[in-house]
mmCIF file of the N, C-alpha and C atoms, coordinates in Angstrom:
data_MODEL
# 
_entry.id   MODEL 
# 
loop_
_atom_site.group_PDB 
_atom_site.id 
_atom_site.type_symbol 
_atom_site.label_atom_id 
_atom_site.label_alt_id 
_atom_site.label_comp_id 
_atom_site.label_asym_id 
_atom_site.label_entity_id 
_atom_site.label_seq_id 
_atom_site.pdbx_PDB_ins_code 
_atom_site.Cartn_x 
_atom_site.Cartn_y 
_atom_site.Cartn_z 
_atom_site.occupancy 
_atom_site.B_iso_or_equiv 
_atom_site.pdbx_formal_charge 
_atom_site.auth_seq_id 
_atom_site.auth_comp_id 
_atom_site.auth_asym_id 
_atom_site.auth_atom_id 
_atom_site.pdbx_PDB_model_num 
ATOM 1   N N  . UNK A 1 1  ? 98.026  57.173 110.350 1.00 0.00 ? 1  UNK A N  1 
ATOM 2   C CA . UNK A 1 1  ? 98.696  55.899 110.465 1.00 0.00 ? 1  UNK A CA 1 
ATOM 3   C C  . UNK A 1 1  ? 98.956  55.358 109.062 1.00 0.00 ? 1  UNK A C  1 
ATOM 4   N N  . UNK A 1 2  ? 100.144 54.849 108.843 1.00 0.00 ? 2  UNK A N  1 
ATOM 5   C CA . UNK A 1 2  ? 100.532 54.339 107.535 1.00 0.00 ? 2  UNK A CA 1 
ATOM 6   C C  . UNK A 1 2  ? 100.628 52.818 107.593 1.00 0.00 ? 2  UNK A C  1 
ATOM 7   N N  . UNK A 1 3  ? 100.341 52.164 106.489 1.00 0.00 ? 3  UNK A N  1 
ATOM 8   C CA . UNK A 1 3  ? 100.323 50.703 106.425 1.00 0.00 ? 3  UNK A CA 1 
ATOM 9   C C  . UNK A 1 3  ? 101.584 50.181 105.748 1.00 0.00 ? 3  UNK A C  1 
ATOM 10  N N  . UNK A 1 4  ? 101.981 48.967 106.109 1.00 0.00 ? 4  UNK A N  1 
ATOM 11  C CA . UNK A 1 4  ? 103.121 48.319 105.458 1.00 0.00 ? 4  UNK A CA 1 
ATOM 12  C C  . UNK A 1 4  ? 102.857 48.228 103.962 1.00 0.00 ? 4  UNK A C  1 
ATOM 13  N N  . UNK A 1 5  ? 103.867 48.564 103.167 1.00 0.00 ? 5  UNK A N  1 
ATOM 14  C CA . UNK A 1 5  ? 103.743 48.527 101.717 1.00 0.00 ? 5  UNK A CA 1 
ATOM 15  C C  . UNK A 1 5  ? 103.341 49.859 101.110 1.00 0.00 ? 5  UNK A C  1 
ATOM 16  N N  . UNK A 1 6  ? 102.883 50.795 101.941 1.00 0.00 ? 6  UNK A N  1 
ATOM 17  C CA . UNK A 1 6  ? 102.460 52.107 101.446 1.00 0.00 ? 6  UNK A CA 1 
ATOM 18  C C  . UNK A 1 6  ? 103.685 52.959 101.093 1.00 0.00 ? 6  UNK A C  1 
ATOM 19  N N  . UNK A 1 7  ? 103.625 53.626 99.948  1.00 0.00 ? 7  UNK A N  1 
ATOM 20  C CA . UNK A 1 7  ? 104.697 54.529 99.540  1.00 0.00 ? 7  UNK A CA 1 
ATOM 21  C C  . UNK A 1 7  ? 104.422 55.904 100.130 1.00 0.00 ? 7  UNK A C  1 
ATOM 22  N N  . UNK A 1 8  ? 105.451 56.468 100.764 1.00 0.00 ? 8  UNK A N  1 
ATOM 23  C CA . UNK A 1 8  ? 105.304 57.757 101.446 1.00 0.00 ? 8  UNK A CA 1 
ATOM 24  C C  . UNK A 1 8  ? 106.461 58.680 101.100 1.00 0.00 ? 8  UNK A C  1 
ATOM 25  N N  . UNK A 1 9  ? 106.261 59.950 101.383 1.00 0.00 ? 9  UNK A N  1 
ATOM 26  C CA . UNK A 1 9  ? 107.307 60.969 101.257 1.00 0.00 ? 9  UNK A CA 1 
ATOM 27  C C  . UNK A 1 9  ? 107.720 61.328 102.680 1.00 0.00 ? 9  UNK A C  1 
ATOM 28  N N  . UNK A 1 10 ? 109.036 61.424 102.922 1.00 0.00 ? 10 UNK A N  1 
ATOM 29  C CA . UNK A 1 10 ? 109.484 61.776 104.275 1.00 0.00 ? 10 UNK A CA 1 
ATOM 30  C C  . UNK A 1 10 ? 110.588 62.815 104.215 1.00 0.00 ? 10 UNK A C  1 
ATOM 31  N N  . UNK A 1 11 ? 110.690 63.592 105.294 1.00 0.00 ? 11 UNK A N  1 
ATOM 32  C CA . UNK A 1 11 ? 111.532 64.783 105.332 1.00 0.00 ? 11 UNK A CA 1 
ATOM 33  C C  . UNK A 1 11 ? 112.696 64.691 106.302 1.00 0.00 ? 11 UNK A C  1 
ATOM 34  N N  . UNK A 1 12 ? 113.048 63.501 106.715 1.00 0.00 ? 12 UNK A N  1 
ATOM 35  C CA . UNK A 1 12 ? 114.169 63.334 107.626 1.00 0.00 ? 12 UNK A CA 1 
ATOM 36  C C  . UNK A 1 12 ? 114.206 61.926 108.178 1.00 0.00 ? 12 UNK A C  1 
ATOM 37  N N  . UNK A 1 13 ? 115.281 61.612 108.892 1.00 0.00 ? 13 UNK A N  1 
ATOM 38  C CA . UNK A 1 13 ? 115.450 60.294 109.494 1.00 0.00 ? 13 UNK A CA 1 
ATOM 39  C C  . UNK A 1 13 ? 115.986 60.450 110.910 1.00 0.00 ? 13 UNK A C  1 
ATOM 40  N N  . UNK A 1 14 ? 115.845 59.395 111.690 1.00 0.00 ? 14 UNK A N  1 
ATOM 41  C CA . UNK A 1 14 ? 116.354 59.390 113.060 1.00 0.00 ? 14 UNK A CA 1 
ATOM 42  C C  . UNK A 1 14 ? 117.535 58.424 113.117 1.00 0.00 ? 14 UNK A C  1 
ATOM 43  N N  . UNK A 1 15 ? 118.681 58.914 113.576 1.00 0.00 ? 15 UNK A N  1 
ATOM 44  C CA . UNK A 1 15 ? 119.891 58.100 113.660 1.00 0.00 ? 15 UNK A CA 1 
ATOM 45  C C  . UNK A 1 15 ? 120.587 58.363 114.983 1.00 0.00 ? 15 UNK A C  1 
ATOM 46  N N  . UNK A 1 16 ? 120.840 57.320 115.725 1.00 0.00 ? 16 UNK A N  1 
ATOM 47  C CA . UNK A 1 16 ? 121.572 57.464 116.981 1.00 0.00 ? 16 UNK A CA 1 
ATOM 48  C C  . UNK A 1 16 ? 120.946 58.444 117.955 1.00 0.00 ? 16 UNK A C  1 
ATOM 49  N N  . UNK A 1 17 ? 119.623 58.510 117.998 1.00 0.00 ? 17 UNK A N  1 
ATOM 50  C CA . UNK A 1 17 ? 118.935 59.408 118.911 1.00 0.00 ? 17 UNK A CA 1 
ATOM 51  C C  . UNK A 1 17 ? 118.753 60.824 118.395 1.00 0.00 ? 17 UNK A C  1 
ATOM 52  N N  . UNK A 1 18 ? 119.362 61.152 117.259 1.00 0.00 ? 18 UNK A N  1 
ATOM 53  C CA . UNK A 1 18 ? 119.223 62.478 116.664 1.00 0.00 ? 18 UNK A CA 1 
ATOM 54  C C  . UNK A 1 18 ? 118.329 62.414 115.436 1.00 0.00 ? 18 UNK A C  1 
ATOM 55  N N  . UNK A 1 19 ? 117.585 63.473 115.190 1.00 0.00 ? 19 UNK A N  1 
ATOM 56  C CA . UNK A 1 19 ? 116.754 63.544 113.991 1.00 0.00 ? 19 UNK A CA 1 
ATOM 57  C C  . UNK A 1 19 ? 117.426 64.454 112.981 1.00 0.00 ? 19 UNK A C  1 
ATOM 58  N N  . UNK A 1 20 ? 117.654 63.946 111.786 1.00 0.00 ? 20 UNK A N  1 
ATOM 59  C CA . UNK A 1 20 ? 118.285 64.692 110.699 1.00 0.00 ? 20 UNK A CA 1 
ATOM 60  C C  . UNK A 1 20 ? 117.205 65.099 109.717 1.00 0.00 ? 20 UNK A C  1 
ATOM 61  N N  . UNK A 1 21 ? 117.055 66.391 109.484 1.00 0.00 ? 21 UNK A N  1 
ATOM 62  C CA . UNK A 1 21 ? 116.030 66.903 108.576 1.00 0.00 ? 21 UNK A CA 1 
ATOM 63  C C  . UNK A 1 21 ? 116.611 67.101 107.185 1.00 0.00 ? 21 UNK A C  1 
ATOM 64  N N  . UNK A 1 22 ? 115.757 66.966 106.184 1.00 0.00 ? 22 UNK A N  1 
ATOM 65  C CA . UNK A 1 22 ? 116.170 67.137 104.795 1.00 0.00 ? 22 UNK A CA 1 
ATOM 66  C C  . UNK A 1 22 ? 115.390 68.284 104.171 1.00 0.00 ? 22 UNK A C  1 
ATOM 67  N N  . UNK A 1 23 ? 116.051 69.079 103.346 1.00 0.00 ? 23 UNK A N  1 
ATOM 68  C CA . UNK A 1 23 ? 115.376 70.170 102.644 1.00 0.00 ? 23 UNK A CA 1 
ATOM 69  C C  . UNK A 1 23 ? 114.558 69.632 101.477 1.00 0.00 ? 23 UNK A C  1 
ATOM 70  N N  . UNK A 1 24 ? 114.889 68.422 101.021 1.00 0.00 ? 24 UNK A N  1 
ATOM 71  C CA . UNK A 1 24 ? 114.152 67.800 99.929  1.00 0.00 ? 24 UNK A CA 1 
ATOM 72  C C  . UNK A 1 24 ? 113.502 66.527 100.432 1.00 0.00 ? 24 UNK A C  1 
ATOM 73  N N  . UNK A 1 25 ? 112.306 66.260 99.939  1.00 0.00 ? 25 UNK A N  1 
ATOM 74  C CA . UNK A 1 25 ? 111.586 65.062 100.346 1.00 0.00 ? 25 UNK A CA 1 
ATOM 75  C C  . UNK A 1 25 ? 112.235 63.824 99.756  1.00 0.00 ? 25 UNK A C  1 
ATOM 76  N N  . UNK A 1 26 ? 112.225 62.757 100.536 1.00 0.00 ? 26 UNK A N  1 
ATOM 77  C CA . UNK A 1 26 ? 112.681 61.446 100.085 1.00 0.00 ? 26 UNK A CA 1 
ATOM 78  C C  . UNK A 1 26 ? 111.448 60.565 99.951  1.00 0.00 ? 26 UNK A C  1 
ATOM 79  N N  . UNK A 1 27 ? 111.531 59.548 99.126  1.00 0.00 ? 27 UNK A N  1 
ATOM 80  C CA . UNK A 1 27 ? 110.399 58.656 98.914  1.00 0.00 ? 27 UNK A CA 1 
ATOM 81  C C  . UNK A 1 27 ? 110.816 57.251 99.291  1.00 0.00 ? 27 UNK A C  1 
ATOM 82  N N  . UNK A 1 28 ? 109.927 56.545 99.974  1.00 0.00 ? 28 UNK A N  1 
ATOM 83  C CA . UNK A 1 28 ? 110.216 55.178 100.367 1.00 0.00 ? 28 UNK A CA 1 
ATOM 84  C C  . UNK A 1 28 ? 108.946 54.411 100.662 1.00 0.00 ? 28 UNK A C  1 
ATOM 85  N N  . UNK A 1 29 ? 109.130 53.150 101.040 1.00 0.00 ? 29 UNK A N  1 
ATOM 86  C CA . UNK A 1 29 ? 108.004 52.259 101.321 1.00 0.00 ? 29 UNK A CA 1 
ATOM 87  C C  . UNK A 1 29 ? 108.029 51.863 102.790 1.00 0.00 ? 29 UNK A C  1 
ATOM 88  N N  . UNK A 1 30 ? 106.883 51.968 103.442 1.00 0.00 ? 30 UNK A N  1 
ATOM 89  C CA . UNK A 1 30 ? 106.752 51.589 104.851 1.00 0.00 ? 30 UNK A CA 1 
ATOM 90  C C  . UNK A 1 30 ? 106.910 50.073 104.958 1.00 0.00 ? 30 UNK A C  1 
ATOM 91  N N  . UNK A 1 31 ? 107.820 49.637 105.848 1.00 0.00 ? 31 UNK A N  1 
ATOM 92  C CA . UNK A 1 31 ? 107.992 48.200 106.057 1.00 0.00 ? 31 UNK A CA 1 
ATOM 93  C C  . UNK A 1 31 ? 107.665 47.777 107.486 1.00 0.00 ? 31 UNK A C  1 
ATOM 94  N N  . UNK A 1 32 ? 107.451 48.753 108.363 1.00 0.00 ? 32 UNK A N  1 
ATOM 95  C CA . UNK A 1 32 ? 107.095 48.426 109.741 1.00 0.00 ? 32 UNK A CA 1 
ATOM 96  C C  . UNK A 1 32 ? 106.824 49.663 110.559 1.00 0.00 ? 32 UNK A C  1 
ATOM 97  N N  . UNK A 1 33 ? 106.270 49.432 111.755 1.00 0.00 ? 33 UNK A N  1 
ATOM 98  C CA . UNK A 1 33 ? 105.926 50.545 112.636 1.00 0.00 ? 33 UNK A CA 1 
ATOM 99  C C  . UNK A 1 33 ? 106.420 50.257 114.039 1.00 0.00 ? 33 UNK A C  1 
ATOM 100 N N  . UNK A 1 34 ? 106.882 51.295 114.734 1.00 0.00 ? 34 UNK A N  1 
ATOM 101 C CA . UNK A 1 34 ? 107.265 51.199 116.138 1.00 0.00 ? 34 UNK A CA 1 
ATOM 102 C C  . UNK A 1 34 ? 106.306 52.092 116.914 1.00 0.00 ? 34 UNK A C  1 
ATOM 103 N N  . UNK A 1 35 ? 105.212 51.520 117.363 1.00 0.00 ? 35 UNK A N  1 
ATOM 104 C CA . UNK A 1 35 ? 104.141 52.299 117.997 1.00 0.00 ? 35 UNK A CA 1 
ATOM 105 C C  . UNK A 1 35 ? 104.608 53.083 119.220 1.00 0.00 ? 35 UNK A C  1 
ATOM 106 N N  . UNK A 1 36 ? 105.424 52.463 120.061 1.00 0.00 ? 36 UNK A N  1 
ATOM 107 C CA . UNK A 1 36 ? 105.836 53.135 121.289 1.00 0.00 ? 36 UNK A CA 1 
ATOM 108 C C  . UNK A 1 36 ? 106.698 54.358 121.014 1.00 0.00 ? 36 UNK A C  1 
ATOM 109 N N  . UNK A 1 37 ? 107.395 54.376 119.876 1.00 0.00 ? 37 UNK A N  1 
ATOM 110 C CA . UNK A 1 37 ? 108.234 55.522 119.532 1.00 0.00 ? 37 UNK A CA 1 
ATOM 111 C C  . UNK A 1 37 ? 107.573 56.445 118.505 1.00 0.00 ? 37 UNK A C  1 
ATOM 112 N N  . UNK A 1 38 ? 106.381 56.092 118.059 1.00 0.00 ? 38 UNK A N  1 
ATOM 113 C CA . UNK A 1 38 ? 105.665 56.865 117.031 1.00 0.00 ? 38 UNK A CA 1 
ATOM 114 C C  . UNK A 1 38 ? 106.552 57.101 115.811 1.00 0.00 ? 38 UNK A C  1 
ATOM 115 N N  . UNK A 1 39 ? 107.164 56.006 115.340 1.00 0.00 ? 39 UNK A N  1 
ATOM 116 C CA . UNK A 1 39 ? 108.013 56.094 114.160 1.00 0.00 ? 39 UNK A CA 1 
ATOM 117 C C  . UNK A 1 39 ? 107.797 54.867 113.280 1.00 0.00 ? 39 UNK A C  1 
ATOM 118 N N  . UNK A 1 40 ? 108.342 54.939 112.078 1.00 0.00 ? 40 UNK A N  1 
ATOM 119 C CA . UNK A 1 40 ? 108.179 53.875 111.106 1.00 0.00 ? 40 UNK A CA 1 
ATOM 120 C C  . UNK A 1 40 ? 109.530 53.467 110.539 1.00 0.00 ? 40 UNK A C  1 
ATOM 121 N N  . UNK A 1 41 ? 109.635 52.219 110.134 1.00 0.00 ? 41 UNK A N  1 
ATOM 122 C CA . UNK A 1 41 ? 110.777 51.731 109.369 1.00 0.00 ? 41 UNK A CA 1 
ATOM 123 C C  . UNK A 1 41 ? 110.401 51.933 107.905 1.00 0.00 ? 41 UNK A C  1 
ATOM 124 N N  . UNK A 1 42 ? 111.235 52.664 107.186 1.00 0.00 ? 42 UNK A N  1 
ATOM 125 C CA . UNK A 1 42 ? 110.963 52.949 105.779 1.00 0.00 ? 42 UNK A CA 1 
ATOM 126 C C  . UNK A 1 42 ? 112.158 52.530 104.941 1.00 0.00 ? 42 UNK A C  1 
ATOM 127 N N  . UNK A 1 43 ? 111.885 51.797 103.857 1.00 0.00 ? 43 UNK A N  1 
ATOM 128 C CA . UNK A 1 43 ? 112.924 51.418 102.918 1.00 0.00 ? 43 UNK A CA 1 
ATOM 129 C C  . UNK A 1 43 ? 112.975 52.464 101.821 1.00 0.00 ? 43 UNK A C  1 
ATOM 130 N N  . UNK A 1 44 ? 114.107 53.145 101.720 1.00 0.00 ? 44 UNK A N  1 
ATOM 131 C CA . UNK A 1 44 ? 114.287 54.182 100.710 1.00 0.00 ? 44 UNK A CA 1 
ATOM 132 C C  . UNK A 1 44 ? 114.490 53.589 99.327  1.00 0.00 ? 44 UNK A C  1 
ATOM 133 N N  . UNK A 1 45 ? 114.519 54.447 98.319  1.00 0.00 ? 45 UNK A N  1 
ATOM 134 C CA . UNK A 1 45 ? 114.690 54.003 96.937  1.00 0.00 ? 45 UNK A CA 1 
ATOM 135 C C  . UNK A 1 45 ? 116.015 53.276 96.727  1.00 0.00 ? 45 UNK A C  1 
ATOM 136 N N  . UNK A 1 46 ? 117.029 53.619 97.521  1.00 0.00 ? 46 UNK A N  1 
ATOM 137 C CA . UNK A 1 46 ? 118.344 52.987 97.386  1.00 0.00 ? 46 UNK A CA 1 
ATOM 138 C C  . UNK A 1 46 ? 118.401 51.621 98.073  1.00 0.00 ? 46 UNK A C  1 
ATOM 139 N N  . UNK A 1 47 ? 117.340 51.279 98.802  1.00 0.00 ? 47 UNK A N  1 
ATOM 140 C CA . UNK A 1 47 ? 117.302 50.003 99.520  1.00 0.00 ? 47 UNK A CA 1 
ATOM 141 C C  . UNK A 1 47 ? 117.698 50.106 100.977 1.00 0.00 ? 47 UNK A C  1 
ATOM 142 N N  . UNK A 1 48 ? 118.153 51.284 101.414 1.00 0.00 ? 48 UNK A N  1 
ATOM 143 C CA . UNK A 1 48 ? 118.509 51.465 102.820 1.00 0.00 ? 48 UNK A CA 1 
ATOM 144 C C  . UNK A 1 48 ? 117.247 51.615 103.662 1.00 0.00 ? 48 UNK A C  1 
ATOM 145 N N  . UNK A 1 49 ? 117.336 51.169 104.902 1.00 0.00 ? 49 UNK A N  1 
ATOM 146 C CA . UNK A 1 49 ? 116.191 51.228 105.804 1.00 0.00 ? 49 UNK A CA 1 
ATOM 147 C C  . UNK A 1 49 ? 116.442 52.307 106.849 1.00 0.00 ? 49 UNK A C  1 
ATOM 148 N N  . UNK A 1 50 ? 115.445 53.161 107.043 1.00 0.00 ? 50 UNK A N  1 
ATOM 149 C CA . UNK A 1 50 ? 115.560 54.287 107.963 1.00 0.00 ? 50 UNK A CA 1 
ATOM 150 C C  . UNK A 1 50 ? 114.462 54.238 109.012 1.00 0.00 ? 50 UNK A C  1 
ATOM 151 N N  . UNK A 1 51 ? 114.771 54.757 110.208 1.00 0.00 ? 51 UNK A N  1 
ATOM 152 C CA . UNK A 1 51 ? 113.750 55.037 111.224 1.00 0.00 ? 51 UNK A CA 1 
ATOM 153 C C  . UNK A 1 51 ? 113.283 56.457 110.965 1.00 0.00 ? 51 UNK A C  1 
ATOM 154 N N  . UNK A 1 52 ? 111.984 56.638 110.792 1.00 0.00 ? 52 UNK A N  1 
ATOM 155 C CA . UNK A 1 52 ? 111.450 57.963 110.477 1.00 0.00 ? 52 UNK A CA 1 
ATOM 156 C C  . UNK A 1 52 ? 110.331 58.298 111.457 1.00 0.00 ? 52 UNK A C  1 
ATOM 157 N N  . UNK A 1 53 ? 110.467 59.410 112.198 1.00 0.00 ? 53 UNK A N  1 
ATOM 158 C CA . UNK A 1 53 ? 109.385 59.836 113.084 1.00 0.00 ? 53 UNK A CA 1 
ATOM 159 C C  . UNK A 1 53 ? 108.109 60.129 112.282 1.00 0.00 ? 53 UNK A C  1 
ATOM 160 N N  . UNK A 1 54 ? 106.971 59.758 112.844 1.00 0.00 ? 54 UNK A N  1 
ATOM 161 C CA . UNK A 1 54 ? 105.682 59.920 112.160 1.00 0.00 ? 54 UNK A CA 1 
ATOM 162 C C  . UNK A 1 54 ? 105.450 61.360 111.694 1.00 0.00 ? 54 UNK A C  1 
ATOM 163 N N  . UNK A 1 55 ? 105.885 62.343 112.482 1.00 0.00 ? 55 UNK A N  1 
ATOM 164 C CA . UNK A 1 55 ? 105.633 63.745 112.142 1.00 0.00 ? 55 UNK A CA 1 
ATOM 165 C C  . UNK A 1 55 ? 106.384 64.200 110.895 1.00 0.00 ? 55 UNK A C  1 
ATOM 166 N N  . UNK A 1 56 ? 107.368 63.423 110.420 1.00 0.00 ? 56 UNK A N  1 
ATOM 167 C CA . UNK A 1 56 ? 108.132 63.793 109.228 1.00 0.00 ? 56 UNK A CA 1 
ATOM 168 C C  . UNK A 1 56 ? 107.662 63.064 107.967 1.00 0.00 ? 56 UNK A C  1 
ATOM 169 N N  . UNK A 1 57 ? 106.508 62.384 108.061 1.00 0.00 ? 57 UNK A N  1 
ATOM 170 C CA . UNK A 1 57 ? 106.015 61.582 106.940 1.00 0.00 ? 57 UNK A CA 1 
ATOM 171 C C  . UNK A 1 57 ? 104.763 62.189 106.338 1.00 0.00 ? 57 UNK A C  1 
ATOM 172 N N  . UNK A 1 58 ? 104.707 62.170 104.995 1.00 0.00 ? 58 UNK A N  1 
ATOM 173 C CA . UNK A 1 58 ? 103.492 62.511 104.248 1.00 0.00 ? 58 UNK A CA 1 
ATOM 174 C C  . UNK A 1 58 ? 103.147 61.272 103.436 1.00 0.00 ? 58 UNK A C  1 
ATOM 175 N N  . UNK A 1 59 ? 101.882 60.929 103.362 1.00 0.00 ? 59 UNK A N  1 
ATOM 176 C CA . UNK A 1 59 ? 101.501 59.766 102.575 1.00 0.00 ? 59 UNK A CA 1 
ATOM 177 C C  . UNK A 1 59 ? 100.406 60.117 101.607 1.00 0.00 ? 59 UNK A C  1 
ATOM 178 N N  . UNK A 1 60 ? 99.886  59.102 100.983 1.00 0.00 ? 60 UNK A N  1 
ATOM 179 C CA . UNK A 1 60 ? 98.766  59.313 100.085 1.00 0.00 ? 60 UNK A CA 1 
ATOM 180 C C  . UNK A 1 60 ? 99.017  58.719 98.710  1.00 0.00 ? 60 UNK A C  1 
ATOM 181 N N  . UNK A 1 61 ? 97.966  58.601 97.958  1.00 0.00 ? 61 UNK A N  1 
ATOM 182 C CA . UNK A 1 61 ? 98.041  57.961 96.653  1.00 0.00 ? 61 UNK A CA 1 
ATOM 183 C C  . UNK A 1 61 ? 98.798  58.796 95.633  1.00 0.00 ? 61 UNK A C  1 
ATOM 184 N N  . UNK A 1 62 ? 99.023  60.095 95.884  1.00 0.00 ? 62 UNK A N  1 
ATOM 185 C CA . UNK A 1 62 ? 99.734  60.942 94.927  1.00 0.00 ? 62 UNK A CA 1 
ATOM 186 C C  . UNK A 1 62 ? 101.231 60.711 94.949  1.00 0.00 ? 62 UNK A C  1 
ATOM 187 N N  . UNK A 1 63 ? 101.755 60.026 95.963  1.00 0.00 ? 63 UNK A N  1 
ATOM 188 C CA . UNK A 1 63 ? 103.194 59.759 96.053  1.00 0.00 ? 63 UNK A CA 1 
ATOM 189 C C  . UNK A 1 63 ? 103.527 58.592 95.159  1.00 0.00 ? 63 UNK A C  1 
ATOM 190 N N  . UNK A 1 64 ? 104.440 58.800 94.232  1.00 0.00 ? 64 UNK A N  1 
ATOM 191 C CA . UNK A 1 64 ? 104.838 57.745 93.311  1.00 0.00 ? 64 UNK A CA 1 
ATOM 192 C C  . UNK A 1 64 ? 106.349 57.553 93.385  1.00 0.00 ? 64 UNK A C  1 
ATOM 193 N N  . UNK A 1 65 ? 106.778 56.317 93.559  1.00 0.00 ? 65 UNK A N  1 
ATOM 194 C CA . UNK A 1 65 ? 108.209 56.003 93.610  1.00 0.00 ? 65 UNK A CA 1 
ATOM 195 C C  . UNK A 1 65 ? 108.760 55.902 92.196  1.00 0.00 ? 65 UNK A C  1 
ATOM 196 N N  . UNK A 1 66 ? 109.949 56.473 92.016  1.00 0.00 ? 66 UNK A N  1 
ATOM 197 C CA . UNK A 1 66 ? 110.636 56.359 90.718  1.00 0.00 ? 66 UNK A CA 1 
ATOM 198 C C  . UNK A 1 66 ? 110.119 57.339 89.808  1.00 0.00 ? 66 UNK A C  1 
# 
């Protein structure tokens, strides 16, 4: 489980019911959680907000933004 404000690495996003995977990790900050969907709202480095399934997220203190 990830907390609001935590910086994480994620490998894809969910858009319009489809999950788009990325070959490269993206970094963003958790801004919210959707428990019933097991996903998180993550603000990317560009400022865009994405829905990210929990299984596509890596967290931890080693992740640094910028």
